[in-house]
N, C-alpha and C positions, 0 to 999 in steps of 0.2 A: 563485530569490530573489536579488535584487540585494544587494550588500554594504551599501548604505545603508538597505535595508528593515528595519523593526523587526518585521515579521511573521514569526513562527516557526511551523513546522508543529506541529500538535497531534495527539495520539493519536486515531486514528479518522478523521481527515480524509483526503480523497482529493485528491492533488496530481498534477501531471504531471512526468515525467522521461524521460530517454533513457538506457538502459543501455549501457555500453561494449561489451557483447556483442551488441547489436542491430546489424543491418545499417545502414549509413550512410543508406540511403534510407528507413528506417523512421521514421515520425514518433514524437513523444513518446507515451508510454503512461501511463494512470492507475495510481497505486499508492495503497495505503492505508498510512498511517503507523501502526506498531504499537508503537514504543518509547514509554517513559513520558515525560511532559511535562518532568520534571526534566532528562532528557537532551536532549530536543528543544530546549528553550529556554535551556540553559546556555550562557553566552557562550564557554566554552572548548571546547565540543563542536561539531565541524563535520560530524558525520554523524548520520543517523537510520536506524532499522531500518524497512524497508518490505516489503510484499507486493504483487506486481504483480496487476493485474486484467486479465481477458481476456473478450472477448465470445464466444469459441469455447466455448460451454457444451455443445455436442454432443460435444466431446472431453473432457468432464469426467473427472477422475482422482480416486482416493480422498482425496487431500489437498486437494481443491478445496472451497471453501465457496460455494454458490450465493447470489447477491445479486440480488434482484428489483429492477427499475428503480424501482418504487414505494418500496422501502426506502431506496435510496441517492440518488434524484433524478437518476441518470444516464439517458441516453436509452434504453439497452438493458439487458436482464438481463446479468449478468456473473458470473464466478467469481473469487474470490480464490485465487490459486495458492500455498498455504502451503508447498509443496515448493520454491518459488523465492524464499523469504525472503532478503533481502540488505540490505547496508548501502550507502547512497548518501550522497554529500556533500550537505549542506544547500544549498550554492550551486547544485547541479544541479537543484534542484526549482523548478518554475514555480508560480505562484499556484495555489491550490486550485481544483478544478473548480467553476465557478459553479453555484449552485443545488443543490449536493449536500447530502445529510444525512450527517453523520459516522456511522460505525459505532458501535454501542453497546459498552460494556464486555463485555457477554455475548458479542457477536459476536467481539470481539478475543480473548477467552479461548477461544472455540471454535476460532479460528484457531491459538492456541497449542497446543491439543490436536492439531490437524491437523499442525502442525510436528513434534510428538512422533511422530505416526504415520509421517510421511515419513522420520523418522530411525530407525524401527524400535523406538521406545521404547514398546511397547504393554504394558500391565500385564495 
């Protein structure tokens, strides 16, 4: 997102970013924004909470949420890796994935449950 852009990421949207821990030759990856819009759009907030997406669905882990291409509008099925939840600078996000469909509140809350699972907070 450029500093002059008025477009803020919204909860459930899929955007592109590059993580500092990624190899330098790795291209940007899609992430789903999971923080609330009050934080995402607040002028003094410069970060958002995201969960990375991966097309490596054959390596699915317990804290992964399967997202079918038809649900998201992405070209391939993917998993949201709830155990990799992280904060990224809003300025590091590139425009949302074109033609995608945002995740629903139900899917976001399911991801929150998977984050709890990844933390060992199982009731």
